[in-house]
PyMOL CGO cylinders between C-alpha atoms (Angstrom):
from pymol import cmd
from pymol.cgo import CYLINDER

trace = [
    CYLINDER, 84.48, 105.62, 98.28, 88.02, 104.47, 97.63, 0.3, 1, 1, 1, 1, 1, 1,
    CYLINDER, 88.02, 104.47, 97.63, 89.45, 106.97, 100.14, 0.3, 1, 1, 1, 1, 1, 1,
    CYLINDER, 89.45, 106.97, 100.14, 87.82, 104.99, 102.97, 0.3, 1, 1, 1, 1, 1, 1,
    CYLINDER, 87.82, 104.99, 102.97, 90.09, 102.01, 102.31, 0.3, 1, 1, 1, 1, 1, 1,
    CYLINDER, 90.09, 102.01, 102.31, 93.58, 102.09, 103.69, 0.3, 1, 1, 1, 1, 1, 1,
    CYLINDER, 93.58, 102.09, 103.69, 95.18, 99.90, 101.03, 0.3, 1, 1, 1, 1, 1, 1,
    CYLINDER, 95.18, 99.90, 101.03, 93.74, 101.76, 98.05, 0.3, 1, 1, 1, 1, 1, 1,
    CYLINDER, 93.74, 101.76, 98.05, 96.88, 103.62, 96.97, 0.3, 1, 1, 1, 1, 1, 1,
    CYLINDER, 96.88, 103.62, 96.97, 98.99, 100.46, 97.10, 0.3, 1, 1, 1, 1, 1, 1,
    CYLINDER, 98.99, 100.46, 97.10, 96.38, 98.50, 95.18, 0.3, 1, 1, 1, 1, 1, 1,
    CYLINDER, 96.38, 98.50, 95.18, 95.97, 101.32, 92.65, 0.3, 1, 1, 1, 1, 1, 1,
    CYLINDER, 95.97, 101.32, 92.65, 99.74, 101.35, 91.98, 0.3, 1, 1, 1, 1, 1, 1,
    CYLINDER, 99.74, 101.35, 91.98, 99.55, 97.58, 91.48, 0.3, 1, 1, 1, 1, 1, 1,
    CYLINDER, 99.55, 97.58, 91.48, 96.74, 98.08, 88.93, 0.3, 1, 1, 1, 1, 1, 1,
    CYLINDER, 96.74, 98.08, 88.93, 94.15, 96.19, 90.98, 0.3, 1, 1, 1, 1, 1, 1,
    CYLINDER, 94.15, 96.19, 90.98, 91.57, 98.97, 91.33, 0.3, 1, 1, 1, 1, 1, 1,
    CYLINDER, 91.57, 98.97, 91.33, 90.68, 99.30, 87.64, 0.3, 1, 1, 1, 1, 1, 1,
    CYLINDER, 90.68, 99.30, 87.64, 87.31, 97.58, 87.99, 0.3, 1, 1, 1, 1, 1, 1,
    CYLINDER, 87.31, 97.58, 87.99, 86.26, 99.68, 90.99, 0.3, 1, 1, 1, 1, 1, 1,
    CYLINDER, 86.26, 99.68, 90.99, 87.53, 102.85, 89.31, 0.3, 1, 1, 1, 1, 1, 1,
    CYLINDER, 87.53, 102.85, 89.31, 85.51, 102.04, 86.19, 0.3, 1, 1, 1, 1, 1, 1,
    CYLINDER, 85.51, 102.04, 86.19, 82.34, 101.40, 88.19, 0.3, 1, 1, 1, 1, 1, 1,
    CYLINDER, 82.34, 101.40, 88.19, 82.85, 104.72, 89.98, 0.3, 1, 1, 1, 1, 1, 1,
    CYLINDER, 82.85, 104.72, 89.98, 83.37, 106.53, 86.68, 0.3, 1, 1, 1, 1, 1, 1,
    CYLINDER, 83.37, 106.53, 86.68, 80.16, 104.94, 85.37, 0.3, 1, 1, 1, 1, 1, 1,
    CYLINDER, 80.16, 104.94, 85.37, 78.33, 105.83, 88.61, 0.3, 1, 1, 1, 1, 1, 1,
    CYLINDER, 78.33, 105.83, 88.61, 77.53, 102.17, 89.16, 0.3, 1, 1, 1, 1, 1, 1,
    CYLINDER, 77.53, 102.17, 89.16, 77.61, 102.58, 92.93, 0.3, 1, 1, 1, 1, 1, 1,
    CYLINDER, 77.61, 102.58, 92.93, 76.34, 99.14, 93.92, 0.3, 1, 1, 1, 1, 1, 1,
    CYLINDER, 76.34, 99.14, 93.92, 78.72, 97.36, 91.56, 0.3, 1, 1, 1, 1, 1, 1,
    CYLINDER, 78.72, 97.36, 91.56, 81.58, 99.51, 92.90, 0.3, 1, 1, 1, 1, 1, 1,
    CYLINDER, 81.58, 99.51, 92.90, 80.67, 98.65, 96.50, 0.3, 1, 1, 1, 1, 1, 1,
    CYLINDER, 80.67, 98.65, 96.50, 80.53, 94.92, 95.68, 0.3, 1, 1, 1, 1, 1, 1,
    CYLINDER, 80.53, 94.92, 95.68, 83.87, 95.10, 93.86, 0.3, 1, 1, 1, 1, 1, 1,
    CYLINDER, 83.87, 95.10, 93.86, 85.30, 96.87, 96.89, 0.3, 1, 1, 1, 1, 1, 1,
    CYLINDER, 85.30, 96.87, 96.89, 84.43, 93.86, 99.06, 0.3, 1, 1, 1, 1, 1, 1,
    CYLINDER, 84.43, 93.86, 99.06, 86.45, 91.60, 96.77, 0.3, 1, 1, 1, 1, 1, 1,
    CYLINDER, 86.45, 91.60, 96.77, 89.31, 94.09, 96.79, 0.3, 1, 1, 1, 1, 1, 1,
    CYLINDER, 89.31, 94.09, 96.79, 89.45, 95.09, 100.46, 0.3, 1, 1, 1, 1, 1, 1,
    CYLINDER, 89.45, 95.09, 100.46, 87.97, 92.03, 102.18, 0.3, 1, 1, 1, 1, 1, 1,
    CYLINDER, 87.97, 92.03, 102.18, 88.87, 88.99, 100.06, 0.3, 1, 1, 1, 1, 1, 1,
    CYLINDER, 88.87, 88.99, 100.06, 88.02, 86.57, 102.91, 0.3, 1, 1, 1, 1, 1, 1,
    CYLINDER, 88.02, 86.57, 102.91, 84.49, 88.03, 103.19, 0.3, 1, 1, 1, 1, 1, 1,
    CYLINDER, 84.49, 88.03, 103.19, 81.47, 87.58, 100.95, 0.3, 1, 1, 1, 1, 1, 1,
    CYLINDER, 81.47, 87.58, 100.95, 77.93, 88.88, 100.80, 0.3, 1, 1, 1, 1, 1, 1,
    CYLINDER, 77.93, 88.88, 100.80, 75.75, 86.63, 102.91, 0.3, 1, 1, 1, 1, 1, 1,
    CYLINDER, 75.75, 86.63, 102.91, 72.46, 88.38, 102.16, 0.3, 1, 1, 1, 1, 1, 1,
    CYLINDER, 72.46, 88.38, 102.16, 70.93, 91.58, 100.84, 0.3, 1, 1, 1, 1, 1, 1,
    CYLINDER, 70.93, 91.58, 100.84, 67.33, 92.16, 101.83, 0.3, 1, 1, 1, 1, 1, 1,
    CYLINDER, 67.33, 92.16, 101.83, 65.04, 95.14, 101.25, 0.3, 1, 1, 1, 1, 1, 1,
    CYLINDER, 65.04, 95.14, 101.25, 62.55, 95.48, 104.06, 0.3, 1, 1, 1, 1, 1, 1,
    CYLINDER, 62.55, 95.48, 104.06, 60.57, 98.38, 105.52, 0.3, 1, 1, 1, 1, 1, 1,
    CYLINDER, 60.57, 98.38, 105.52, 62.30, 100.92, 103.27, 0.3, 1, 1, 1, 1, 1, 1,
    CYLINDER, 62.30, 100.92, 103.27, 65.86, 99.86, 104.12, 0.3, 1, 1, 1, 1, 1, 1,
    CYLINDER, 65.86, 99.86, 104.12, 68.44, 97.51, 102.71, 0.3, 1, 1, 1, 1, 1, 1,
    CYLINDER, 68.44, 97.51, 102.71, 70.13, 95.03, 105.01, 0.3, 1, 1, 1, 1, 1, 1,
    CYLINDER, 70.13, 95.03, 105.01, 73.54, 93.86, 103.88, 0.3, 1, 1, 1, 1, 1, 1,
    CYLINDER, 73.54, 93.86, 103.88, 75.22, 90.99, 105.72, 0.3, 1, 1, 1, 1, 1, 1,
    CYLINDER, 75.22, 90.99, 105.72, 78.85, 90.02, 105.12, 0.3, 1, 1, 1, 1, 1, 1,
    CYLINDER, 78.85, 90.02, 105.12, 80.30, 86.74, 106.28, 0.3, 1, 1, 1, 1, 1, 1,
    CYLINDER, 80.30, 86.74, 106.28, 83.63, 84.98, 106.42, 0.3, 1, 1, 1, 1, 1, 1,
    CYLINDER, 83.63, 84.98, 106.42, 81.86, 81.60, 106.55, 0.3, 1, 1, 1, 1, 1, 1,
    CYLINDER, 81.86, 81.60, 106.55, 78.83, 81.70, 104.23, 0.3, 1, 1, 1, 1, 1, 1,
    CYLINDER, 78.83, 81.70, 104.23, 78.46, 77.90, 104.37, 0.3, 1, 1, 1, 1, 1, 1,
    CYLINDER, 78.46, 77.90, 104.37, 77.61, 77.97, 108.08, 0.3, 1, 1, 1, 1, 1, 1,
    CYLINDER, 77.61, 77.97, 108.08, 73.92, 78.22, 109.03, 0.3, 1, 1, 1, 1, 1, 1,
    CYLINDER, 73.92, 78.22, 109.03, 73.03, 81.90, 109.39, 0.3, 1, 1, 1, 1, 1, 1,
    CYLINDER, 73.03, 81.90, 109.39, 71.83, 81.38, 112.97, 0.3, 1, 1, 1, 1, 1, 1,
    CYLINDER, 71.83, 81.38, 112.97, 75.38, 80.63, 114.12, 0.3, 1, 1, 1, 1, 1, 1,
    CYLINDER, 75.38, 80.63, 114.12, 77.32, 82.71, 111.59, 0.3, 1, 1, 1, 1, 1, 1,
    CYLINDER, 77.32, 82.71, 111.59, 79.19, 85.75, 112.91, 0.3, 1, 1, 1, 1, 1, 1,
    CYLINDER, 79.19, 85.75, 112.91, 78.03, 88.23, 110.26, 0.3, 1, 1, 1, 1, 1, 1,
    CYLINDER, 78.03, 88.23, 110.26, 78.57, 91.93, 109.91, 0.3, 1, 1, 1, 1, 1, 1,
    CYLINDER, 78.57, 91.93, 109.91, 75.21, 93.58, 109.28, 0.3, 1, 1, 1, 1, 1, 1,
    CYLINDER, 75.21, 93.58, 109.28, 74.49, 97.11, 108.10, 0.3, 1, 1, 1, 1, 1, 1,
    CYLINDER, 74.49, 97.11, 108.10, 71.34, 98.92, 107.05, 0.3, 1, 1, 1, 1, 1, 1,
    CYLINDER, 71.34, 98.92, 107.05, 70.64, 101.97, 104.91, 0.3, 1, 1, 1, 1, 1, 1,
    CYLINDER, 70.64, 101.97, 104.91, 67.86, 103.09, 102.55, 0.3, 1, 1, 1, 1, 1, 1,
    CYLINDER, 67.86, 103.09, 102.55, 70.39, 103.08, 99.68, 0.3, 1, 1, 1, 1, 1, 1,
    CYLINDER, 70.39, 103.08, 99.68, 71.80, 99.65, 98.76, 0.3, 1, 1, 1, 1, 1, 1,
    CYLINDER, 71.80, 99.65, 98.76, 75.32, 100.80, 97.92, 0.3, 1, 1, 1, 1, 1, 1,
    CYLINDER, 75.32, 100.80, 97.92, 75.56, 102.67, 101.23, 0.3, 1, 1, 1, 1, 1, 1,
    CYLINDER, 75.56, 102.67, 101.23, 74.34, 99.63, 103.17, 0.3, 1, 1, 1, 1, 1, 1,
    CYLINDER, 74.34, 99.63, 103.17, 77.12, 97.62, 101.51, 0.3, 1, 1, 1, 1, 1, 1,
    CYLINDER, 77.12, 97.62, 101.51, 79.71, 100.29, 102.33, 0.3, 1, 1, 1, 1, 1, 1,
    CYLINDER, 79.71, 100.29, 102.33, 78.60, 100.42, 105.95, 0.3, 1, 1, 1, 1, 1, 1,
    CYLINDER, 78.60, 100.42, 105.95, 79.04, 96.66, 106.16, 0.3, 1, 1, 1, 1, 1, 1,
    CYLINDER, 79.04, 96.66, 106.16, 82.51, 96.96, 104.60, 0.3, 1, 1, 1, 1, 1, 1,
    CYLINDER, 82.51, 96.96, 104.60, 83.51, 99.60, 107.14, 0.3, 1, 1, 1, 1, 1, 1,
    CYLINDER, 83.51, 99.60, 107.14, 82.12, 97.52, 110.02, 0.3, 1, 1, 1, 1, 1, 1,
    CYLINDER, 82.12, 97.52, 110.02, 84.05, 94.47, 108.82, 0.3, 1, 1, 1, 1, 1, 1,
    CYLINDER, 84.05, 94.47, 108.82, 87.23, 96.57, 108.54, 0.3, 1, 1, 1, 1, 1, 1,
    CYLINDER, 87.23, 96.57, 108.54, 86.66, 97.82, 112.10, 0.3, 1, 1, 1, 1, 1, 1,
    CYLINDER, 86.66, 97.82, 112.10, 86.24, 94.25, 113.30, 0.3, 1, 1, 1, 1, 1, 1,
    CYLINDER, 86.24, 94.25, 113.30, 89.60, 93.36, 111.77, 0.3, 1, 1, 1, 1, 1, 1,
    CYLINDER, 89.60, 93.36, 111.77, 91.39, 96.55, 112.84, 0.3, 1, 1, 1, 1, 1, 1,
    CYLINDER, 91.39, 96.55, 112.84, 91.94, 95.97, 116.60, 0.3, 1, 1, 1, 1, 1, 1,
    CYLINDER, 91.94, 95.97, 116.60, 93.72, 92.67, 116.08, 0.3, 1, 1, 1, 1, 1, 1,
    CYLINDER, 93.72, 92.67, 116.08, 95.82, 94.09, 113.25, 0.3, 1, 1, 1, 1, 1, 1,
    CYLINDER, 95.82, 94.09, 113.25, 96.72, 97.48, 114.67, 0.3, 1, 1, 1, 1, 1, 1,
    CYLINDER, 96.72, 97.48, 114.67, 97.31, 96.80, 118.34, 0.3, 1, 1, 1, 1, 1, 1,
    CYLINDER, 97.31, 96.80, 118.34, 100.61, 95.09, 119.20, 0.3, 1, 1, 1, 1, 1, 1,
    CYLINDER, 100.61, 95.09, 119.20, 100.34, 92.22, 121.66, 0.3, 1, 1, 1, 1, 1, 1,
    CYLINDER, 100.34, 92.22, 121.66, 102.52, 94.07, 124.20, 0.3, 1, 1, 1, 1, 1, 1,
    CYLINDER, 102.52, 94.07, 124.20, 99.96, 96.88, 124.42, 0.3, 1, 1, 1, 1, 1, 1,
    CYLINDER, 99.96, 96.88, 124.42, 96.86, 94.76, 124.87, 0.3, 1, 1, 1, 1, 1, 1,
    CYLINDER, 96.86, 94.76, 124.87, 95.13, 94.95, 128.21, 0.3, 1, 1, 1, 1, 1, 1,
    CYLINDER, 95.13, 94.95, 128.21, 96.36, 92.04, 130.31, 0.3, 1, 1, 1, 1, 1, 1,
    CYLINDER, 96.36, 92.04, 130.31, 92.90, 91.76, 131.92, 0.3, 1, 1, 1, 1, 1, 1,
    CYLINDER, 92.90, 91.76, 131.92, 91.59, 90.44, 128.59, 0.3, 1, 1, 1, 1, 1, 1,
    CYLINDER, 91.59, 90.44, 128.59, 93.92, 87.44, 128.56, 0.3, 1, 1, 1, 1, 1, 1,
    CYLINDER, 93.92, 87.44, 128.56, 92.31, 84.10, 129.38, 0.3, 1, 1, 1, 1, 1, 1,
    CYLINDER, 92.31, 84.10, 129.38, 93.71, 82.30, 132.39, 0.3, 1, 1, 1, 1, 1, 1,
    CYLINDER, 93.71, 82.30, 132.39, 93.36, 78.68, 133.34, 0.3, 1, 1, 1, 1, 1, 1,
    CYLINDER, 93.36, 78.68, 133.34, 92.14, 78.31, 136.92, 0.3, 1, 1, 1, 1, 1, 1,
    CYLINDER, 92.14, 78.31, 136.92, 91.77, 74.52, 137.00, 0.3, 1, 1, 1, 1, 1, 1,
    CYLINDER, 91.77, 74.52, 137.00, 93.77, 72.51, 139.50, 0.3, 1, 1, 1, 1, 1, 1,
    CYLINDER, 93.77, 72.51, 139.50, 95.15, 69.47, 137.66, 0.3, 1, 1, 1, 1, 1, 1,
    CYLINDER, 95.15, 69.47, 137.66, 96.97, 68.04, 140.69, 0.3, 1, 1, 1, 1, 1, 1,
]
cmd.load_cgo(trace, "trace")
């Protein structure tokens, strides 16, 4: 589980992965996945966890105080709760990755917004 997170080795050297490591050693998979959110995605929180039709739905949010209808959540499903949480963590990391990894000079210029109004 910890190998999926890019900052794990740095955090482990800083002594910040003890809780997750202990949960993993105890095979407390759901607790480990929840602790991983706090470790890897401190700006995110669990918005909801729902078991329906044999699958868990885990939603993560950066703005849990916003009504869910307009919140930009990351949602993942799996029959196993801890794996639904991990899928949501990976999806949230993917959402953050393009902005972090791609330098501005390499972004496609077609994606830049342009103002076409004539203010004269």
